[in-house]
ChimeraX commands (.cxc) that place a marker at each C-alpha (Angstrom):
marker #1 position 113.16,103.67,95.57 radius 0.5
marker #1 position 116.86,103.49,97.38 radius 0.5
marker #1 position 119.10,105.96,95.90 radius 0.5
marker #1 position 121.55,103.74,94.20 radius 0.5
marker #1 position 124.57,106.30,93.57 radius 0.5
marker #1 position 125.47,109.01,96.63 radius 0.5
marker #1 position 128.90,110.66,95.77 radius 0.5
marker #1 position 130.49,112.49,99.06 radius 0.5
marker #1 position 132.62,114.86,99.53 radius 0.5
marker #1 position 134.60,114.06,102.14 radius 0.5
marker #1 position 137.82,115.39,104.47 radius 0.5
marker #1 position 136.03,114.88,107.55 radius 0.5
marker #1 position 134.64,112.56,110.70 radius 0.5
marker #1 position 131.63,113.05,109.67 radius 0.5
marker #1 position 131.86,112.26,105.51 radius 0.5
marker #1 position 134.00,108.99,107.06 radius 0.5
marker #1 position 130.61,108.16,109.39 radius 0.5
marker #1 position 128.64,108.98,106.51 radius 0.5
marker #1 position 130.37,106.49,104.21 radius 0.5
marker #1 position 130.29,103.69,106.86 radius 0.5
marker #1 position 126.84,104.53,106.97 radius 0.5
marker #1 position 125.60,104.24,103.67 radius 0.5
marker #1 position 127.80,101.31,102.72 radius 0.5
marker #1 position 126.38,99.50,104.98 radius 0.5
marker #1 position 122.96,100.13,103.53 radius 0.5
marker #1 position 121.58,98.14,100.72 radius 0.5
marker #1 position 121.59,98.17,97.05 radius 0.5
marker #1 position 123.21,102.20,98.10 radius 0.5
marker #1 position 126.58,102.54,96.32 radius 0.5
marker #1 position 128.86,105.18,98.14 radius 0.5
marker #1 position 131.53,106.95,96.30 radius 0.5
marker #1 position 133.73,109.65,98.85 radius 0.5
marker #1 position 135.66,112.12,96.97 radius 0.5
marker #1 position 138.99,113.58,98.75 radius 0.5
marker #1 position 141.23,116.49,98.10 radius 0.5
marker #1 position 144.08,114.70,98.02 radius 0.5
marker #1 position 145.51,117.77,100.39 radius 0.5
marker #1 position 146.19,114.81,103.18 radius 0.5
marker #1 position 149.13,112.31,102.28 radius 0.5
marker #1 position 147.66,109.25,104.52 radius 0.5
marker #1 position 143.84,110.18,105.07 radius 0.5
marker #1 position 142.89,106.69,106.34 radius 0.5
marker #1 position 140.99,103.69,105.33 radius 0.5
marker #1 position 137.10,104.97,104.08 radius 0.5
marker #1 position 134.08,102.56,103.67 radius 0.5
marker #1 position 132.68,102.27,99.81 radius 0.5
marker #1 position 134.50,103.61,96.75 radius 0.5
marker #1 position 137.48,106.14,97.36 radius 0.5
marker #1 position 138.53,108.79,94.25 radius 0.5
marker #1 position 140.41,111.03,94.72 radius 0.5
marker #1 position 142.03,114.95,93.17 radius 0.5
marker #1 position 139.50,117.64,92.30 radius 0.5
marker #1 position 137.02,118.28,89.90 radius 0.5
marker #1 position 138.12,120.78,87.06 radius 0.5
marker #1 position 136.28,123.53,89.53 radius 0.5
marker #1 position 131.82,123.49,88.99 radius 0.5
marker #1 position 131.67,122.34,85.46 radius 0.5
marker #1 position 134.21,118.84,85.91 radius 0.5
marker #1 position 131.88,117.90,89.06 radius 0.5
marker #1 position 128.98,117.89,86.63 radius 0.5
marker #1 position 130.31,116.10,83.74 radius 0.5
marker #1 position 131.65,113.75,86.70 radius 0.5
marker #1 position 127.97,113.22,88.22 radius 0.5
marker #1 position 126.49,113.04,85.14 radius 0.5
marker #1 position 129.60,110.41,84.17 radius 0.5
marker #1 position 129.09,107.88,86.90 radius 0.5
marker #1 position 124.84,108.49,87.25 radius 0.5
marker #1 position 125.18,110.12,90.61 radius 0.5
marker #1 position 121.76,110.25,91.71 radius 0.5
marker #1 position 122.13,112.79,95.35 radius 0.5
marker #1 position 125.52,114.49,96.05 radius 0.5
marker #1 position 126.50,115.90,99.42 radius 0.5
marker #1 position 128.97,118.38,100.58 radius 0.5
marker #1 position 130.49,116.99,104.03 radius 0.5
marker #1 position 133.68,119.15,103.73 radius 0.5
marker #1 position 135.64,121.15,106.22 radius 0.5
marker #1 position 133.31,124.05,107.29 radius 0.5
marker #1 position 136.01,126.24,105.67 radius 0.5
marker #1 position 136.19,124.55,101.89 radius 0.5
marker #1 position 134.06,128.12,100.38 radius 0.5
marker #1 position 135.65,127.25,96.62 radius 0.5
marker #1 position 134.68,123.60,96.42 radius 0.5
marker #1 position 131.28,123.88,98.18 radius 0.5
marker #1 position 130.28,126.70,96.39 radius 0.5
marker #1 position 131.16,124.31,93.16 radius 0.5
marker #1 position 129.33,121.60,94.54 radius 0.5
marker #1 position 126.01,123.54,94.45 radius 0.5
marker #1 position 126.33,124.80,91.22 radius 0.5
marker #1 position 127.53,121.37,90.02 radius 0.5
marker #1 position 123.77,119.68,91.19 radius 0.5
marker #1 position 121.97,122.86,89.93 radius 0.5
marker #1 position 122.97,121.55,86.64 radius 0.5
marker #1 position 122.18,118.34,86.77 radius 0.5
marker #1 position 118.79,118.40,88.99 radius 0.5
marker #1 position 121.60,116.11,91.53 radius 0.5
marker #1 position 119.65,116.44,94.97 radius 0.5
marker #1 position 122.30,117.91,97.08 radius 0.5
marker #1 position 122.92,118.56,101.35 radius 0.5
marker #1 position 125.38,120.20,102.72 radius 0.5
marker #1 position 126.57,118.24,106.38 radius 0.5
marker #1 position 128.07,120.44,108.75 radius 0.5
marker #1 position 128.53,119.92,112.02 radius 0.5
marker #1 position 127.67,122.75,114.71 radius 0.5
marker #1 position 130.49,125.73,115.16 radius 0.5
marker #1 position 131.54,126.68,118.97 radius 0.5
marker #1 position 129.94,128.74,121.07 radius 0.5
marker #1 position 132.05,131.08,123.93 radius 0.5
marker #1 position 130.79,130.45,126.99 radius 0.5
marker #1 position 131.47,131.71,130.50 radius 0.5
marker #1 position 135.15,132.64,131.22 radius 0.5
marker #1 position 136.38,132.05,127.25 radius 0.5
marker #1 position 137.68,135.60,125.94 radius 0.5
marker #1 position 137.17,135.30,122.04 radius 0.5
marker #1 position 137.88,137.73,119.54 radius 0.5
marker #1 position 136.08,137.31,116.50 radius 0.5
marker #1 position 137.83,137.95,112.84 radius 0.5
marker #1 position 136.16,137.27,109.76 radius 0.5
marker #1 position 139.50,136.52,108.65 radius 0.5
marker #1 position 142.90,135.10,108.28 radius 0.5
marker #1 position 144.34,138.00,107.99 radius 0.5
marker #1 position 141.90,139.81,109.15 radius 0.5
marker #1 position 143.10,137.58,112.42 radius 0.5
marker #1 position 146.67,138.70,111.92 radius 0.5
marker #1 position 145.39,142.38,112.23 radius 0.5
marker #1 position 144.47,140.94,115.82 radius 0.5
marker #1 position 147.45,140.13,117.15 radius 0.5
marker #1 position 150.27,142.36,117.87 radius 0.5
marker #1 position 147.69,144.33,120.75 radius 0.5
marker #1 position 146.80,140.39,122.37 radius 0.5
marker #1 position 150.43,138.63,122.43 radius 0.5
marker #1 position 153.49,137.69,121.60 radius 0.5
marker #1 position 153.57,133.77,121.62 radius 0.5
marker #1 position 150.84,132.52,119.00 radius 0.5
marker #1 position 150.06,129.38,119.19 radius 0.5
marker #1 position 148.34,128.99,115.30 radius 0.5
marker #1 position 145.90,126.08,114.69 radius 0.5
marker #1 position 144.11,127.97,111.71 radius 0.5
marker #1 position 145.75,124.81,109.01 radius 0.5
marker #1 position 149.35,124.11,106.56 radius 0.5
marker #1 position 147.78,126.49,103.99 radius 0.5
marker #1 position 146.46,129.11,106.14 radius 0.5
marker #1 position 150.01,130.39,107.12 radius 0.5
marker #1 position 150.62,132.70,104.69 radius 0.5
marker #1 position 148.40,135.28,106.56 radius 0.5
marker #1 position 150.70,135.20,109.33 radius 0.5
marker #1 position 153.68,135.68,107.15 radius 0.5
marker #1 position 154.59,139.63,107.43 radius 0.5
marker #1 position 154.11,139.96,110.56 radius 0.5
marker #1 position 157.32,140.27,112.86 radius 0.5
marker #1 position 157.82,140.54,116.13 radius 0.5
marker #1 position 155.96,137.60,117.40 radius 0.5
marker #1 position 157.07,133.90,117.77 radius 0.5
marker #1 position 154.88,131.46,116.31 radius 0.5
marker #1 position 154.13,127.73,117.22 radius 0.5
marker #1 position 151.98,126.46,114.52 radius 0.5
marker #1 position 150.86,123.06,114.14 radius 0.5
marker #1 position 149.92,121.00,111.29 radius 0.5
marker #1 position 149.65,117.14,110.17 radius 0.5
marker #1 position 151.73,117.97,106.99 radius 0.5
marker #1 position 154.47,120.11,106.50 radius 0.5
marker #1 position 153.64,123.59,105.66 radius 0.5
marker #1 position 154.55,125.49,102.64 radius 0.5
marker #1 position 155.96,129.17,102.48 radius 0.5
marker #1 position 155.63,131.56,102.87 radius 0.5
marker #1 position 156.15,131.37,106.61 radius 0.5
marker #1 position 156.50,133.25,109.30 radius 0.5
marker #1 position 159.81,134.43,110.09 radius 0.5
marker #1 position 160.12,133.06,113.64 radius 0.5
marker #1 position 158.19,129.95,113.18 radius 0.5
marker #1 position 158.89,126.39,114.92 radius 0.5
marker #1 position 156.11,123.46,113.51 radius 0.5
marker #1 position 154.26,120.99,115.08 radius 0.5
marker #1 position 153.97,118.24,113.20 radius 0.5
marker #1 position 150.92,115.69,115.18 radius 0.5
marker #1 position 147.32,114.50,114.56 radius 0.5
marker #1 position 144.32,115.06,117.06 radius 0.5
marker #1 position 142.32,114.32,118.81 radius 0.5
marker #1 position 144.11,115.57,122.06 radius 0.5
marker #1 position 143.27,116.12,125.53 radius 0.5
marker #1 position 142.60,119.11,126.94 radius 0.5
marker #1 position 145.76,117.30,129.58 radius 0.5
marker #1 position 147.54,117.65,126.77 radius 0.5
marker #1 position 146.61,120.98,125.46 radius 0.5
marker #1 position 147.40,122.58,128.32 radius 0.5
marker #1 position 150.82,121.14,128.25 radius 0.5
marker #1 position 151.45,122.55,124.79 radius 0.5
marker #1 position 150.23,125.95,126.02 radius 0.5
marker #1 position 152.74,125.75,129.26 radius 0.5
marker #1 position 155.66,124.39,127.47 radius 0.5
marker #1 position 155.33,126.82,124.65 radius 0.5
marker #1 position 154.54,129.51,126.91 radius 0.5
marker #1 position 151.97,130.94,124.79 radius 0.5
marker #1 position 150.19,134.42,124.71 radius 0.5
marker #1 position 147.47,133.93,122.35 radius 0.5
marker #1 position 145.26,130.90,120.37 radius 0.5
marker #1 position 144.66,131.13,117.26 radius 0.5
marker #1 position 142.05,129.01,115.12 radius 0.5
marker #1 position 138.57,128.69,112.71 radius 0.5
marker #1 position 135.40,127.71,113.99 radius 0.5
marker #1 position 135.75,124.18,112.52 radius 0.5
marker #1 position 132.98,123.39,114.92 radius 0.5
marker #1 position 133.13,119.65,117.01 radius 0.5
marker #1 position 134.35,117.73,119.71 radius 0.5
marker #1 position 137.39,116.27,117.94 radius 0.5
marker #1 position 139.92,119.79,117.98 radius 0.5
marker #1 position 137.86,121.77,120.49 radius 0.5
marker #1 position 140.05,120.70,124.13 radius 0.5
marker #1 position 142.28,123.34,122.99 radius 0.5
marker #1 position 140.00,126.12,123.87 radius 0.5
marker #1 position 138.78,124.60,126.93 radius 0.5
marker #1 position 142.73,124.90,127.80 radius 0.5
marker #1 position 142.98,128.70,126.46 radius 0.5
marker #1 position 140.12,129.41,128.73 radius 0.5
marker #1 position 141.45,127.43,131.94 radius 0.5
marker #1 position 144.92,129.83,131.54 radius 0.5
marker #1 position 142.78,132.64,131.02 radius 0.5
marker #1 position 144.80,133.09,127.32 radius 0.5
marker #1 position 142.19,135.11,124.50 radius 0.5
marker #1 position 141.50,132.86,121.42 radius 0.5
marker #1 position 141.28,134.72,117.75 radius 0.5
marker #1 position 138.21,132.06,116.09 radius 0.5
marker #1 position 137.85,132.95,112.58 radius 0.5
marker #1 position 134.48,132.84,111.46 radius 0.5
marker #1 position 133.29,130.52,108.27 radius 0.5
marker #1 position 132.20,131.72,105.65 radius 0.5
marker #1 position 128.10,132.46,104.45 radius 0.5
marker #1 position 126.78,128.76,103.00 radius 0.5
marker #1 position 124.74,129.10,99.62 radius 0.5
marker #1 position 121.63,129.87,100.38 radius 0.5
marker #1 position 118.25,127.71,99.44 radius 0.5
marker #1 position 120.16,124.41,100.02 radius 0.5
marker #1 position 119.16,122.07,102.85 radius 0.5
marker #1 position 121.70,122.02,105.75 radius 0.5
marker #1 position 122.18,119.37,108.46 radius 0.5
marker #1 position 124.29,118.73,110.89 radius 0.5
marker #1 position 125.06,115.14,111.34 radius 0.5
marker #1 position 124.74,111.87,109.90 radius 0.5
marker #1 position 121.66,111.25,110.56 radius 0.5
marker #1 position 120.32,114.44,109.50 radius 0.5
marker #1 position 122.10,113.44,105.44 radius 0.5
marker #1 position 119.72,109.75,105.52 radius 0.5
marker #1 position 116.60,111.61,106.61 radius 0.5
marker #1 position 117.27,113.84,103.45 radius 0.5
marker #1 position 118.16,111.38,101.48 radius 0.5
marker #1 position 115.04,109.52,102.34 radius 0.5
marker #1 position 117.54,106.54,103.77 radius 0.5
marker #1 position 116.59,106.18,107.54 radius 0.5
marker #1 position 114.23,103.52,107.00 radius 0.5
marker #1 position 115.12,99.94,108.50 radius 0.5
marker link #1:1,2 radius 0.2
marker link #1:2,3 radius 0.2
marker link #1:3,4 radius 0.2
marker link #1:4,5 radius 0.2
marker link #1:5,6 radius 0.2
marker link #1:6,7 radius 0.2
marker link #1:7,8 radius 0.2
marker link #1:8,9 radius 0.2
marker link #1:9,10 radius 0.2
marker link #1:10,11 radius 0.2
marker link #1:11,12 radius 0.2
marker link #1:12,13 radius 0.2
marker link #1:13,14 radius 0.2
marker link #1:14,15 radius 0.2
marker link #1:15,16 radius 0.2
marker link #1:16,17 radius 0.2
marker link #1:17,18 radius 0.2
marker link #1:18,19 radius 0.2
marker link #1:19,20 radius 0.2
marker link #1:20,21 radius 0.2
marker link #1:21,22 radius 0.2
marker link #1:22,23 radius 0.2
marker link #1:23,24 radius 0.2
marker link #1:24,25 radius 0.2
marker link #1:25,26 radius 0.2
marker link #1:26,27 radius 0.2
marker link #1:27,28 radius 0.2
marker link #1:28,29 radius 0.2
marker link #1:29,30 radius 0.2
marker link #1:30,31 radius 0.2
marker link #1:31,32 radius 0.2
marker link #1:32,33 radius 0.2
marker link #1:33,34 radius 0.2
marker link #1:34,35 radius 0.2
marker link #1:35,36 radius 0.2
marker link #1:36,37 radius 0.2
marker link #1:37,38 radius 0.2
marker link #1:38,39 radius 0.2
marker link #1:39,40 radius 0.2
marker link #1:40,41 radius 0.2
marker link #1:41,42 radius 0.2
marker link #1:42,43 radius 0.2
marker link #1:43,44 radius 0.2
marker link #1:44,45 radius 0.2
marker link #1:45,46 radius 0.2
marker link #1:46,47 radius 0.2
marker link #1:47,48 radius 0.2
marker link #1:48,49 radius 0.2
marker link #1:49,50 radius 0.2
marker link #1:50,51 radius 0.2
marker link #1:51,52 radius 0.2
marker link #1:52,53 radius 0.2
marker link #1:53,54 radius 0.2
marker link #1:54,55 radius 0.2
marker link #1:55,56 radius 0.2
marker link #1:56,57 radius 0.2
marker link #1:57,58 radius 0.2
marker link #1:58,59 radius 0.2
marker link #1:59,60 radius 0.2
marker link #1:60,61 radius 0.2
marker link #1:61,62 radius 0.2
marker link #1:62,63 radius 0.2
marker link #1:63,64 radius 0.2
marker link #1:64,65 radius 0.2
marker link #1:65,66 radius 0.2
marker link #1:66,67 radius 0.2
marker link #1:67,68 radius 0.2
marker link #1:68,69 radius 0.2
marker link #1:69,70 radius 0.2
marker link #1:70,71 radius 0.2
marker link #1:71,72 radius 0.2
marker link #1:72,73 radius 0.2
marker link #1:73,74 radius 0.2
marker link #1:74,75 radius 0.2
marker link #1:75,76 radius 0.2
marker link #1:76,77 radius 0.2
marker link #1:77,78 radius 0.2
marker link #1:78,79 radius 0.2
marker link #1:79,80 radius 0.2
marker link #1:80,81 radius 0.2
marker link #1:81,82 radius 0.2
marker link #1:82,83 radius 0.2
marker link #1:83,84 radius 0.2
marker link #1:84,85 radius 0.2
marker link #1:85,86 radius 0.2
marker link #1:86,87 radius 0.2
marker link #1:87,88 radius 0.2
marker link #1:88,89 radius 0.2
marker link #1:89,90 radius 0.2
marker link #1:90,91 radius 0.2
marker link #1:91,92 radius 0.2
marker link #1:92,93 radius 0.2
marker link #1:93,94 radius 0.2
marker link #1:94,95 radius 0.2
marker link #1:95,96 radius 0.2
marker link #1:96,97 radius 0.2
marker link #1:97,98 radius 0.2
marker link #1:98,99 radius 0.2
marker link #1:99,100 radius 0.2
marker link #1:100,101 radius 0.2
marker link #1:101,102 radius 0.2
marker link #1:102,103 radius 0.2
marker link #1:103,104 radius 0.2
marker link #1:104,105 radius 0.2
marker link #1:105,106 radius 0.2
marker link #1:106,107 radius 0.2
marker link #1:107,108 radius 0.2
marker link #1:108,109 radius 0.2
marker link #1:109,110 radius 0.2
marker link #1:110,111 radius 0.2
marker link #1:111,112 radius 0.2
marker link #1:112,113 radius 0.2
marker link #1:113,114 radius 0.2
marker link #1:114,115 radius 0.2
marker link #1:115,116 radius 0.2
marker link #1:116,117 radius 0.2
marker link #1:117,118 radius 0.2
marker link #1:118,119 radius 0.2
marker link #1:119,120 radius 0.2
marker link #1:120,121 radius 0.2
marker link #1:121,122 radius 0.2
marker link #1:122,123 radius 0.2
marker link #1:123,124 radius 0.2
marker link #1:124,125 radius 0.2
marker link #1:125,126 radius 0.2
marker link #1:126,127 radius 0.2
marker link #1:127,128 radius 0.2
marker link #1:128,129 radius 0.2
marker link #1:129,130 radius 0.2
marker link #1:130,131 radius 0.2
marker link #1:131,132 radius 0.2
marker link #1:132,133 radius 0.2
marker link #1:133,134 radius 0.2
marker link #1:134,135 radius 0.2
marker link #1:135,136 radius 0.2
marker link #1:136,137 radius 0.2
marker link #1:137,138 radius 0.2
marker link #1:138,139 radius 0.2
marker link #1:139,140 radius 0.2
marker link #1:140,141 radius 0.2
marker link #1:141,142 radius 0.2
marker link #1:142,143 radius 0.2
marker link #1:143,144 radius 0.2
marker link #1:144,145 radius 0.2
marker link #1:145,146 radius 0.2
marker link #1:146,147 radius 0.2
marker link #1:147,148 radius 0.2
marker link #1:148,149 radius 0.2
marker link #1:149,150 radius 0.2
marker link #1:150,151 radius 0.2
marker link #1:151,152 radius 0.2
marker link #1:152,153 radius 0.2
marker link #1:153,154 radius 0.2
marker link #1:154,155 radius 0.2
marker link #1:155,156 radius 0.2
marker link #1:156,157 radius 0.2
marker link #1:157,158 radius 0.2
marker link #1:158,159 radius 0.2
marker link #1:159,160 radius 0.2
marker link #1:160,161 radius 0.2
marker link #1:161,162 radius 0.2
marker link #1:162,163 radius 0.2
marker link #1:163,164 radius 0.2
marker link #1:164,165 radius 0.2
marker link #1:165,166 radius 0.2
marker link #1:166,167 radius 0.2
marker link #1:167,168 radius 0.2
marker link #1:168,169 radius 0.2
marker link #1:169,170 radius 0.2
marker link #1:170,171 radius 0.2
marker link #1:171,172 radius 0.2
marker link #1:172,173 radius 0.2
marker link #1:173,174 radius 0.2
marker link #1:174,175 radius 0.2
marker link #1:175,176 radius 0.2
marker link #1:176,177 radius 0.2
marker link #1:177,178 radius 0.2
marker link #1:178,179 radius 0.2
marker link #1:179,180 radius 0.2
marker link #1:180,181 radius 0.2
marker link #1:181,182 radius 0.2
marker link #1:182,183 radius 0.2
marker link #1:183,184 radius 0.2
marker link #1:184,185 radius 0.2
marker link #1:185,186 radius 0.2
marker link #1:186,187 radius 0.2
marker link #1:187,188 radius 0.2
marker link #1:188,189 radius 0.2
marker link #1:189,190 radius 0.2
marker link #1:190,191 radius 0.2
marker link #1:191,192 radius 0.2
marker link #1:192,193 radius 0.2
marker link #1:193,194 radius 0.2
marker link #1:194,195 radius 0.2
marker link #1:195,196 radius 0.2
marker link #1:196,197 radius 0.2
marker link #1:197,198 radius 0.2
marker link #1:198,199 radius 0.2
marker link #1:199,200 radius 0.2
marker link #1:200,201 radius 0.2
marker link #1:201,202 radius 0.2
marker link #1:202,203 radius 0.2
marker link #1:203,204 radius 0.2
marker link #1:204,205 radius 0.2
marker link #1:205,206 radius 0.2
marker link #1:206,207 radius 0.2
marker link #1:207,208 radius 0.2
marker link #1:208,209 radius 0.2
marker link #1:209,210 radius 0.2
marker link #1:210,211 radius 0.2
marker link #1:211,212 radius 0.2
marker link #1:212,213 radius 0.2
marker link #1:213,214 radius 0.2
marker link #1:214,215 radius 0.2
marker link #1:215,216 radius 0.2
marker link #1:216,217 radius 0.2
marker link #1:217,218 radius 0.2
marker link #1:218,219 radius 0.2
marker link #1:219,220 radius 0.2
marker link #1:220,221 radius 0.2
marker link #1:221,222 radius 0.2
marker link #1:222,223 radius 0.2
marker link #1:223,224 radius 0.2
marker link #1:224,225 radius 0.2
marker link #1:225,226 radius 0.2
marker link #1:226,227 radius 0.2
marker link #1:227,228 radius 0.2
marker link #1:228,229 radius 0.2
marker link #1:229,230 radius 0.2
marker link #1:230,231 radius 0.2
marker link #1:231,232 radius 0.2
marker link #1:232,233 radius 0.2
marker link #1:233,234 radius 0.2
marker link #1:234,235 radius 0.2
marker link #1:235,236 radius 0.2
marker link #1:236,237 radius 0.2
marker link #1:237,238 radius 0.2
marker link #1:238,239 radius 0.2
marker link #1:239,240 radius 0.2
marker link #1:240,241 radius 0.2
marker link #1:241,242 radius 0.2
marker link #1:242,243 radius 0.2
marker link #1:243,244 radius 0.2
marker link #1:244,245 radius 0.2
marker link #1:245,246 radius 0.2
marker link #1:246,247 radius 0.2
marker link #1:247,248 radius 0.2
marker link #1:248,249 radius 0.2
view
């Protein structure tokens, strides 16, 4: 028997693809929830809600009120609090839950990666790696670098960031994906010494890593937070459909 209502916690490319696939399934109702941090998220298949739920308790209440039969956490790999709330709310309601996470990146020959457990740890590595820093950590992560002096930062963000911010900072407002040629040109134009990024994974934002490798630049890569134990994790939309029993014709 098909699942009538699936709630997708979205905001990623994979969430968008999943919503489109589910919306095409006869008898399946899909709702995508967005945190509301991006002002123009683009069109989504199915129903869309925007804004937080009020923690795990609020999400659990929403699952009950709207008779959600399955919950898919397809948020960003670094949305640690949302994922924890999703798992807790699903457990409280007895709702099946699956986490959709694209695979992370892995260093290859020629890469000069420096792993960091957090943004503050990444900030602590910078003085020994370079003076001109390209930040691709998202607009909410810039505060971790605000205390650093003697460094010039270039930060790329879809939305304008809010303070606190580094004193010597240039903001580039842009939305990817970007090509290797574009990333290489950017790194050269701004005379970047070191790149800082989070291990978001996927091909859409990986071009900067190739460009950094080609230019022999060090890259500080912030590792993903651990996922909750005992929850099924899949790497793609097909995996979600299998977990939900919707992979048939």
